[in-house]
C-alpha positions as semicolon CSV with decimal commas, in nm:
position;residue;x (nm);y (nm);z (nm)
1;M;-0,003;-0,009;-0,030
2;H;0,288;0,252;0,110
3;Q;0,409;0,235;-0,271
4;T;0,090;0,331;-0,405
5;F;0,081;0,638;-0,204
6;L;0,449;0,702;-0,300
7;D;0,377;0,705;-0,660
8;I;0,091;0,974;-0,588
9;A;0,328;1,141;-0,439
10;Y;0,557;1,137;-0,747
11;Q;0,318;1,250;-0,962
12;E;0,264;1,539;-0,727
13;A;0,612;1,629;-0,758
14;L;0,585;1,589;-1,136
15;K;0,307;1,865;-1,144
16;A;0,552;2,107;-0,951
17;Y;0,833;2,003;-1,191
18;K;0,602;2,121;-1,471
19;Q;0,516;2,455;-1,279
20;G;0,936;2,526;-1,245
21;E;0,874;2,435;-0,887
22;V;1,123;2,244;-0,696
23;P;0,969;1,844;-0,803
24;V;0,826;1,766;-0,427
25;G;0,520;1,630;-0,402
26;A;0,342;1,486;-0,051
27;V;0,030;1,294;0,030
28;L;-0,165;1,246;0,361
29;V;-0,314;0,955;0,451
30;K;-0,569;0,822;0,734
31;N;-0,694;0,493;0,731
32;N;-0,547;0,396;0,392
33;K;-0,773;0,703;0,271
34;I;-0,605;1,000;0,100
35;I;-0,677;1,343;0,323
36;T;-0,539;1,567;0,075
37;K;-0,199;1,547;-0,179
38;G;0,023;1,821;-0,278
39;H;0,328;1,991;-0,418
40;N;0,578;2,276;-0,340
41;Q;0,447;2,601;-0,462
42;Y;0,662;2,815;-0,261
43;L;0,722;3,017;-0,610
44;K;0,351;3,069;-0,750
45;K;0,253;3,131;-0,393
46;Q;0,587;3,350;-0,336
47;C;0,566;3,258;0,037
48;A;0,842;2,983;0,176
49;I;0,635;2,834;0,332
50;F;0,484;2,629;0,039
51;H;0,666;2,324;0,082
52;A;0,472;2,023;-0,038
53;E;0,435;1,886;0,319
54;Q;0,366;2,210;0,438
55;F;0,054;2,233;0,169
56;V;-0,061;1,912;0,279
57;I;-0,046;2,006;0,637
58;L;-0,257;2,315;0,628
59;K;-0,492;2,177;0,342
60;A;-0,552;1,878;0,615
61;C;-0,621;2,102;0,904
62;K;-0,886;2,269;0,762
63;K;-1,043;1,980;0,566
64;L;-1,074;1,777;0,914
65;D;-1,114;2,092;1,090
66;N;-0,872;2,015;1,337
67;W;-0,444;2,078;1,376
68;R;-0,402;1,751;1,564
69;L;-0,348;1,488;1,263
70;D;-0,306;1,206;1,496
71;G;-0,286;0,848;1,317
72;C;-0,203;1,040;0,978
73;V;0,084;0,899;0,720
74;L;0,241;1,162;0,539
75;Y;0,405;1,056;0,230
76;S;0,673;1,245;0,069
77;S;0,891;1,221;-0,308
78;L;1,112;1,396;-0,040
79;E;1,320;1,387;0,301
80;P;1,148;1,674;0,486
81;C;1,378;2,009;0,607
82;L;1,372;2,119;0,930
83;M;1,086;2,353;0,872
84;C;0,879;2,054;0,725
85;T;0,996;1,824;1,001
86;G;0,892;2,074;1,265
87;A;0,517;2,117;1,134
88;I;0,501;1,703;1,107
89;I;0,584;1,690;1,469
90;Q;0,349;1,961;1,620
91;S;0,064;1,848;1,398
92;R;0,147;1,501;1,537
93;I;0,146;1,301;1,254
94;S;0,208;0,937;1,358
95;K;0,466;0,856;1,013
96;I;0,647;0,988;0,761
97;I;0,750;0,768;0,448
98;F;1,006;0,938;0,187
99;S;1,161;0,858;-0,135
100;A;1,413;1,034;-0,173
101;L;1,690;1,135;0,084
102;D;1,784;1,547;0,082
103;E;2,189;1,521;0,163
104;K;2,176;1,887;0,222
105;A;1,859;1,955;0,399
106;G;1,728;1,666;0,522
107;C;1,571;1,617;0,872
108;I;1,509;1,282;0,955
109;L;1,894;1,100;0,830
110;S;2,049;1,325;0,591
111;Q;2,175;1,634;0,767
112;Y;2,037;1,586;1,118
113;S;1,786;1,317;1,316
114;I;1,550;1,550;1,465
115;I;1,252;1,285;1,521
116;N;1,533;1,083;1,734
117;D;1,566;1,388;1,976
118;K;1,507;1,302;2,315
119;I;1,404;1,662;2,418
120;L;1,165;1,641;2,212
121;A;1,042;1,310;2,297
122;T;0,808;1,258;1,938
123;N;0,578;0,978;1,860
124;L;0,661;1,040;1,508
125;T;0,829;0,732;1,309
126;Y;0,963;0,689;1,024
127;E;1,055;0,494;0,687
128;Y;1,276;0,563;0,405
129;M;1,170;0,380;0,068
130;P;1,420;0,478;-0,249
131;D;1,242;0,540;-0,519
132;K;1,508;0,652;-0,814
133;R;1,207;0,837;-0,977
134;S;1,216;1,101;-0,699
135;T;1,575;1,150;-0,697
136;E;1,659;1,166;-1,104
137;L;1,389;1,402;-1,138
138;L;1,520;1,606;-0,821
139;K;1,859;1,548;-1,036
140;K;1,713;1,669;-1,355
141;F;1,522;1,969;-1,227
142;F;1,886;2,131;-1,086
143;K;2,082;2,037;-1,335
144;E;1,856;2,271;-1,583
145;K;1,848;2,512;-1,331
146;R;2,223;2,524;-1,356
147;R;2,255;2,496;-1,737
148;N;1,971;2,814;-1,747
């Protein structure tokens, strides 16, 4: 079931790519049903917080009329950054599953391990399920940006 939701997150990342945004997509799921999905939109919205993860959290809180997203699983095509990891923790999402590492800014495995911080005492769990498509799409995007 995880792969299905990661595939949807990847499709969202493709939407971001086509719009000139960093290609990251996310899907928020509860009881194996999609609550919301989205992709990076910080260029379109001209707002730094519109990362894919932040966007789906915001939409889910409105849809569920609750800031607590207990029992939800967030699927992302990229390991979350510090800002997104903080929002994931604060919204009480139960699990994050991601398909590409962010070697520069990842805050679960790559640069930091925020969710394992003893001071935060979070119940958030994670799973890294590598998917070459997500990694290759990001590489392609940044290679094109450098070329231009």
